C-alpha positions in Angstrom: 32.9 142.6 -88.0 30.0 140.2 -87.7 32.2 137.2 -86.1 33.4 139.5 -83.3 29.4 139.8 -82.2 29.6 136.2 -81.6 32.5 136.4 -79.1 31.6 135.0 -75.4 33.2 137.2 -73.2 32.8 135.0 -70.4 35.1 132.3 -71.6 39.0 132.8 -71.6 40.4 134.0 -75.0 42.2 130.7 -75.4 38.9 129.0 -75.2 37.9 126.7 -78.2 34.8 128.7 -78.9 36.8 132.0 -79.3 39.6 130.0 -81.4 37.0 128.3 -83.6 35.7 132.3 -84.2 39.3 133.2 -85.1 39.7 130.2 -87.7 36.8 131.9 -89.2 38.0 135.3 -88.9 41.4 134.2 -90.7 39.3 132.6 -93.6 37.5 135.7 -93.8 40.8 137.5 -94.3 41.9 135.1 -97.0 39.1 136.5 -99.2 41.0 139.5 -99.6 44.4 138.4 -99.2 46.9 135.8 -97.5 48.0 137.3 -94.0 51.2 136.4 -92.6 51.5 135.1 -89.0 53.0 138.7 -88.2 50.3 140.5 -89.9 47.7 138.4 -87.9 49.5 139.3 -84.8 49.8 142.7 -85.7 46.1 143.1 -86.3 45.4 141.8 -82.6 47.6 144.3 -81.4 46.1 147.0 -83.4 42.6 145.8 -82.2 43.8 146.9 -78.6 46.4 149.5 -79.2 45.3 151.7 -82.0 42.7 154.1 -80.8 40.3 153.8 -83.7 40.0 150.2 -83.7 40.1 150.2 -79.9 37.1 152.7 -79.5 35.0 150.4 -82.3 35.5 147.3 -80.1 35.1 149.1 -77.0 31.7 150.1 -78.3 30.8 146.6 -78.4 32.2 145.6 -75.0 34.6 147.2 -72.7 37.0 144.5 -72.6 36.8 143.1 -76.3 40.1 144.8 -77.6 42.3 143.2 -75.0 40.3 140.1 -75.3 40.8 140.0 -79.0 44.6 140.8 -78.6 45.2 137.8 -76.5 43.0 135.4 -78.3 44.5 136.5 -81.6 48.2 136.0 -80.0 47.2 132.5 -78.9 45.7 131.6 -82.4 49.1 132.7 -83.9 51.4 130.8 -81.2 49.2 127.9 -82.0 50.0 128.3 -85.8 53.6 129.0 -85.2 54.1 125.6 -83.4 52.3 124.1 -86.5 
């Protein structure tokens, strides 16, 4: 995923930079389907907890799976609050 390569791991998952990348990630998903907030949160969980996703993202950076899960959870929390 091209957008993932842009994540600055020195920033917190809630940083504006990380959250802006997730806005673009969300828009990208919309080219294929309209994901519910539950689906978005589930993707964040899968990126960290599913062995295949985890291995892919760990190959990019060892902390990336957990970072993505936290960042996506924050993103979804903000969307839920409206």
